[in-house]
C-alpha positions as CSV (number, residue, x, y, z in Angstrom):
1,M,17.9,-26.2,-14.0
2,D,15.1,-26.2,-11.9
3,G,12.9,-28.6,-12.8
4,S,9.7,-27.7,-11.4
5,P,6.6,-26.5,-13.9
6,A,7.2,-22.6,-12.5
7,A,10.4,-22.6,-13.5
8,P,11.8,-19.7,-15.5
9,D,13.2,-20.2,-19.4
10,W,17.0,-19.5,-17.6
11,Q,18.3,-19.6,-21.1
12,A,16.2,-16.8,-23.0
13,A,16.5,-15.2,-19.5
14,A,20.4,-15.6,-20.1
15,R,20.1,-14.2,-23.6
16,H,18.4,-11.0,-23.0
17,L,20.5,-10.2,-20.1
18,S,23.7,-10.5,-22.4
19,A,22.4,-8.0,-24.8
20,A,22.1,-5.7,-21.7
21,G,25.5,-6.2,-20.9
22,H,24.9,-8.6,-17.9
23,A,26.3,-12.4,-17.4
24,L,23.9,-14.7,-16.0
25,D,25.5,-17.8,-15.0
26,L,24.0,-20.6,-15.5
27,S,27.2,-23.7,-15.2
28,E,25.1,-23.9,-11.5
29,V,21.6,-24.4,-10.9
30,P,19.6,-21.5,-9.7
31,V,18.7,-22.1,-6.4
32,R,15.2,-21.4,-5.1
33,L,14.7,-19.3,-2.5
34,A,12.1,-20.5,0.3
35,G,9.3,-18.4,1.4
36,G,7.5,-16.1,-1.2
37,L,4.2,-17.2,-0.9
38,A,3.3,-16.0,-4.7
39,N,6.4,-14.2,-6.6
40,R,9.6,-17.0,-7.3
41,N,12.5,-15.7,-6.3
42,Y,16.1,-17.2,-6.8
43,R,19.6,-17.1,-6.0
44,V,22.1,-16.8,-9.0
45,A,25.5,-15.7,-10.1
46,L,25.2,-11.9,-12.4
47,D,27.8,-10.5,-13.4
48,G,30.3,-12.9,-11.2
49,A,28.5,-11.9,-7.5
50,P,25.3,-13.5,-5.9
51,A,22.3,-11.5,-6.9
52,V,18.3,-12.3,-6.7
53,F,16.2,-13.2,-9.8
54,R,12.7,-12.3,-9.1
55,C,9.1,-13.0,-10.9
56,P,5.7,-13.6,-10.5
57,P,3.9,-17.0,-10.5
58,A,3.2,-18.2,-14.1
59,G,-0.8,-17.5,-15.4
60,A,-3.3,-14.8,-14.8
61,L,-2.4,-12.5,-11.7
62,A,-5.0,-10.3,-9.7
63,H,-5.1,-6.9,-10.2
64,G,-1.8,-5.1,-8.7
65,A,-0.4,-8.5,-7.6
66,S,3.3,-9.2,-8.4
67,D,3.8,-5.9,-10.0
68,M,7.6,-5.9,-11.3
69,A,7.3,-2.3,-13.0
70,R,6.3,-0.8,-9.6
71,E,8.6,-2.5,-7.5
72,A,11.7,-1.1,-10.1
73,R,10.5,2.0,-9.7
74,V,10.2,2.3,-6.1
75,L,13.5,0.2,-5.7
76,S,15.7,2.7,-8.4
77,A,14.5,5.5,-6.3
78,L,14.8,4.3,-2.6
79,H,18.0,2.6,-2.9
80,P,19.8,5.7,-2.0
81,H,17.8,7.2,0.5
82,F,16.6,4.2,2.6
83,P,19.8,1.8,3.2
84,L,17.9,-1.2,3.8
85,A,16.3,-1.2,0.2
86,P,18.5,-3.5,-1.9
87,R,20.0,-1.9,-5.1
88,L,17.8,-2.8,-8.5
89,L,20.3,-4.6,-10.9
90,H,18.2,-5.1,-13.9
91,A,14.5,-4.8,-14.9
92,C,13.0,-6.8,-17.6
93,L,9.6,-5.8,-18.2
94,D,8.7,-7.6,-21.6
95,P,6.8,-10.5,-20.5
96,G,7.6,-11.8,-24.1
97,V,11.2,-12.8,-22.8
98,I,10.3,-15.7,-20.3
99,G,6.3,-15.5,-20.2
100,V,6.2,-12.8,-17.1
101,P,8.7,-9.8,-16.2
102,F,11.5,-10.0,-14.2
103,L,14.2,-8.2,-12.2
104,L,17.7,-9.0,-11.0
105,V,18.0,-7.6,-7.2
106,E,21.2,-7.2,-5.1
107,W,21.5,-10.1,-2.8
108,R,21.6,-9.1,0.7
109,P,22.9,-11.8,3.7
110,G,19.9,-12.2,6.2
111,V,17.5,-14.6,7.5
112,A,13.6,-14.4,6.8
113,I,11.2,-15.3,9.8
114,G,8.2,-16.9,9.8
115,A,6.0,-18.3,12.8
116,E,9.2,-19.7,14.4
117,V,12.5,-18.4,15.6
118,P,15.3,-20.7,15.1
119,P,16.0,-22.1,18.7
120,A,19.3,-21.0,19.2
121,H,17.6,-17.0,18.8
122,A,14.2,-17.7,20.2
123,G,14.8,-16.4,23.7
124,A,16.6,-12.9,22.7
125,A,14.0,-12.3,19.6
126,P,11.3,-10.6,21.7
127,G,13.5,-8.2,22.8
128,W,14.6,-7.0,19.2
129,M,12.7,-8.3,16.5
130,P,9.3,-6.6,17.5
131,K,11.5,-3.0,18.3
132,A,13.5,-3.6,14.7
133,L,9.9,-4.3,12.8
134,A,8.7,-1.2,14.4
135,W,12.1,1.2,13.9
136,C,12.0,0.3,9.7
137,M,8.8,1.1,9.6
138,A,8.8,4.6,11.1
139,A,11.9,5.1,9.1
140,L,10.4,4.4,5.9
141,H,7.5,6.6,6.9
142,R,9.7,9.5,7.7
143,L,10.4,9.7,4.1
144,D,9.4,12.8,2.4
145,P,7.9,10.8,-1.2
146,P,8.1,14.0,-3.6
147,A,11.7,14.6,-2.3
148,I,13.0,10.8,-3.4
149,G,10.8,10.6,-7.0
150,L,7.9,8.9,-5.7
151,A,5.8,11.9,-5.9
152,G,3.1,9.8,-8.2
153,L,3.4,6.4,-7.2
154,G,0.0,6.2,-5.6
155,R,-3.1,8.2,-5.6
156,P,-3.2,9.3,-1.8
157,A,-6.5,11.2,-1.9
158,G,-9.2,8.9,-2.1
159,F,-7.2,6.4,-0.6
160,C,-9.6,4.6,2.3
161,E,-12.4,4.7,-0.5
162,R,-10.5,3.1,-3.2
163,Q,-8.8,0.7,-1.2
164,L,-12.4,-0.4,0.4
165,K,-13.8,-0.5,-3.4
166,G,-10.9,-2.3,-4.5
167,W,-10.7,-5.4,-2.1
168,A,-14.4,-5.4,-1.9
169,R,-13.9,-6.0,-6.0
170,R,-11.2,-8.7,-5.7
171,A,-13.1,-10.7,-2.4
172,E,-15.8,-11.3,-4.5
173,A,-13.9,-12.5,-7.2
174,A,-12.0,-14.6,-5.4
175,F,-14.5,-15.8,-3.3
176,G,-17.6,-16.2,-6.1
177,A,-19.8,-18.5,-5.5
178,R,-18.6,-19.5,-2.2
179,R,-19.0,-16.3,-0.7
180,P,-18.6,-16.4,3.2
181,P,-21.3,-15.5,5.3
182,A,-18.9,-12.9,7.0
183,L,-18.0,-10.5,3.8
184,D,-21.1,-8.8,3.3
185,P,-21.4,-7.2,6.8
186,L,-17.9,-6.7,7.1
187,L,-18.2,-4.6,3.7
188,A,-21.0,-2.6,5.1
189,R,-19.6,-2.0,8.3
190,L,-16.3,-0.9,7.0
191,D,-18.4,1.6,4.6
192,A,-20.6,3.3,6.9
193,T,-18.0,3.7,9.1
194,R,-14.9,5.0,6.3
195,P,-12.6,7.6,7.7
196,A,-11.1,11.0,5.8
197,D,-7.6,9.7,4.4
198,G,-4.6,11.0,6.7
199,P,-1.5,12.4,5.5
200,A,0.5,10.4,2.9
201,R,3.6,8.3,3.3
202,L,5.5,5.8,1.3
203,L,3.8,2.3,2.6
204,H,5.7,-0.9,1.7
205,M,2.3,-2.8,2.2
206,D,3.3,-6.1,3.6
207,L,6.0,-5.3,6.2
208,K,6.4,-8.0,8.2
209,L,9.2,-9.9,9.5
210,D,9.3,-12.7,6.7
211,N,10.3,-9.2,4.5
212,L,12.8,-8.2,6.5
213,L,15.8,-9.8,6.3
214,L,17.3,-10.4,9.7
215,D,21.2,-10.7,10.9
216,L,20.3,-12.8,14.0
217,E,24.1,-12.9,15.5
218,A,24.1,-9.0,15.3
219,A,20.3,-8.7,16.4
220,R,19.7,-6.3,13.1
221,P,18.1,-6.3,9.9
222,T,19.7,-6.1,6.7
223,A,17.3,-5.6,3.9
224,L,13.3,-5.0,3.4
225,I,12.6,-6.9,0.3
226,D,9.3,-7.3,-1.6
227,W,8.6,-4.0,-3.0
228,D,5.5,-5.2,-5.7
229,M,2.9,-3.6,-3.5
230,A,4.3,0.2,-2.6
231,T,2.4,2.5,-2.7
232,L,1.4,6.2,-1.1
233,G,-1.0,6.2,1.9
234,P,-1.7,7.0,5.6
235,P,1.2,5.1,7.5
236,A,-2.0,3.9,10.1
237,F,-3.0,1.2,6.9
238,E,0.8,-0.1,7.1
239,M,0.3,-0.3,10.9
240,A,-2.8,-2.4,10.3
241,V,-1.7,-4.7,7.8
242,L,1.3,-5.9,10.4
243,L,-1.0,-5.8,13.2
244,S,-3.3,-8.0,11.0
245,Y,-1.0,-10.9,11.1
246,W,-0.4,-10.4,14.9
247,I,-2.2,-13.3,15.9
248,E,-2.4,-14.2,19.5
249,P,-2.9,-17.1,22.1
250,D,-6.8,-16.0,22.9
251,D,-7.8,-15.8,18.7
252,P,-10.3,-18.0,17.3
253,P,-8.2,-21.6,16.7
254,A,-8.8,-21.4,12.7
255,V,-7.4,-17.9,12.9
256,R,-4.1,-19.1,14.9
257,S,-3.2,-21.6,11.9
258,L,-1.9,-18.2,9.9
259,G,1.5,-18.8,11.3
260,V,3.2,-15.9,9.4
261,L,4.6,-14.3,12.3
262,P,6.2,-15.6,15.4
263,S,3.8,-13.8,17.8
264,L,2.4,-17.0,19.3
265,Q,5.9,-17.9,20.8
266,A,6.6,-17.5,24.6
267,G,8.0,-13.7,25.4
268,W,5.9,-11.6,22.2
269,P,4.1,-9.1,22.8
270,D,0.5,-9.4,22.3
271,R,-1.4,-6.8,19.6
272,K,-2.1,-4.1,22.1
273,A,1.7,-4.2,23.0
274,M,3.3,-4.6,19.3
275,C,0.7,-1.3,18.5
276,A,2.7,0.6,21.6
277,L,5.7,-0.4,19.8
278,L,5.1,1.1,16.3
279,C,3.2,4.3,17.8
280,G,5.9,4.7,20.3
281,A,8.4,4.7,17.0
282,A,6.1,6.8,15.1
283,G,5.8,9.5,17.6
284,A,2.0,9.5,17.7
285,M,-1.3,6.9,17.7
286,P,-2.4,7.2,14.4
287,P,-6.2,8.0,14.4
288,D,-8.5,5.6,13.2
289,L,-6.3,2.8,13.5
290,P,-9.3,0.1,14.2
291,W,-10.9,0.9,11.4
292,Y,-7.8,0.3,9.2
293,L,-7.1,-3.0,11.0
294,A,-10.3,-4.3,9.9
295,L,-9.7,-3.0,6.2
296,A,-6.2,-5.2,6.3
297,R,-8.0,-8.2,7.5
298,L,-9.9,-8.0,4.5
299,R,-7.3,-7.4,2.4
300,L,-5.3,-10.7,3.7
301,A,-8.3,-12.8,3.9
302,T,-8.8,-11.9,0.2
303,A,-4.8,-12.2,-0.7
304,W,-4.9,-15.9,1.2
305,M,-7.9,-16.5,-1.5
306,Q,-6.6,-15.5,-4.2
307,L,-3.5,-17.9,-3.8
308,Y,-5.9,-20.4,-2.8
309,R,-7.4,-19.7,-6.2
310,L,-3.9,-19.9,-8.0
311,W,-2.6,-23.2,-6.3
312,Q,-6.2,-24.7,-7.4
313,R,-5.2,-24.0,-10.9
314,G,-1.6,-25.5,-10.4
315,A,-0.2,-22.3,-10.6
316,L,1.6,-22.2,-7.2
317,E,2.9,-25.7,-5.6
318,G,2.9,-26.9,-2.1
319,S,0.5,-28.7,0.1
320,R,0.6,-25.2,2.1
321,Y,-2.2,-23.8,0.5
322,E,-4.9,-26.5,0.8
323,G,-6.0,-24.8,3.5
324,F,-6.0,-21.0,2.8
325,E,-9.9,-20.9,1.6
326,A,-11.0,-22.3,5.1
327,L,-8.3,-19.7,6.7
328,A,-9.7,-16.7,4.8
329,K,-13.1,-17.7,6.0
330,A,-11.7,-17.4,9.5
331,I,-10.0,-14.1,9.0
332,L,-12.9,-12.5,7.5
333,A,-15.4,-13.9,10.5
334,H,-12.1,-12.4,12.9
335,A,-12.7,-9.2,10.9
336,L,-16.3,-8.9,11.7
337,D,-16.3,-9.9,15.4
338,R,-13.3,-7.7,16.5
339,F,-14.3,-4.8,14.3
340,G,-13.6,-1.5,16.0
341,D,-10.9,-3.1,18.3
342,L,-7.3,-4.5,18.1
C-alpha cells in the first residue's frame, strides 16, 4: 500500500466499509492524488467503481481545518442542486477507525491546474479558465442556502468580526514567537475599518483552479472539490479569497513565489481584470471588496504558516513547505502595503 508515514490504515477502512455495505478493493495500491496541501486524497476502487478516499493529515489540526463532517453535510445537500459538487458515497466521522475521519466521494475526471497550464493548452487557457472560475462562483452564490437545506451551516451575523477575530487568533498561534512586524498594524487597520456584514450566500472558501477540475479538451469544468471549509457569508469574501491568490508580475518577488495560480503566465488577466470578470458574472461589484481582500490575505498567510508548522512536526511531507514561513510573512507585508486596493 502507500508506504508513507501518513498512509491510512487501509485494512481498517475496508473493514468499516464492509460493515456499511461497501467493498473497498485493496487488490491494487490506492493511488495518492497530486495536489492538496493538507488533506490526503487517494484514488481507490469502491463497489467496483473509482472513488476518492479523502481524510485530514495525521496529528492535531488547526481549529476549523479539514472538517470532514462539514464537507459531508455540504456535499449531501449540494449535489442535487449544483452539478459540479461530487456525490458523497460514504462518511466515517469516527476517528477511532483509522485515527481520523474520512470520506468516500464520487470520482470525477478532470485536471487541477496550479501555477502552470500544460503547454498544449496554455495558449487557449487565458480565454476560458478565468471565465470558468467566474461562472462557477456566480452559480454557487445564486443558490439559496435555506432552500437546499444549508441554512444552519454557518452564522452569517457577525461574519466580518468573527472572521477577523478568528484569523487573528490563528495567526498569533501559528506565528508564535516569530510574529512578523506587519501583523499588528494589519490587524489594527482591519479592525478599525471593519464593514457591516453583507447578504449571506453559500461560500466554498477556497474556490480556485486547483479545486476546480477541468476538461481541457472541452474547455469546461467537471467538478468543484474540497468543501471542508464551506460556510455562509458575503460573496465579496469568496471573490477576495480568489484574488488573494491572483499574483501579478509587479507584486513583490517573495509574494510571486506563491505559485498557486497561472496568473503570471502570458495572456492572463491582472487582478483588476479578474475582479471585473467576477463582478460581471455576479451582476455587480460588492461593497468593501478591498477590505475583504486584506482579510483574505491575512487568512492566506496564516494558513501557509499553519502548513509550515504541520511540516515542521512531520505531519506533512515534501520540500515545498520549507519556504512557507517566509512566504507567509511576505503576504502579510503585502496585505498591509496594498490595504484598501486590489
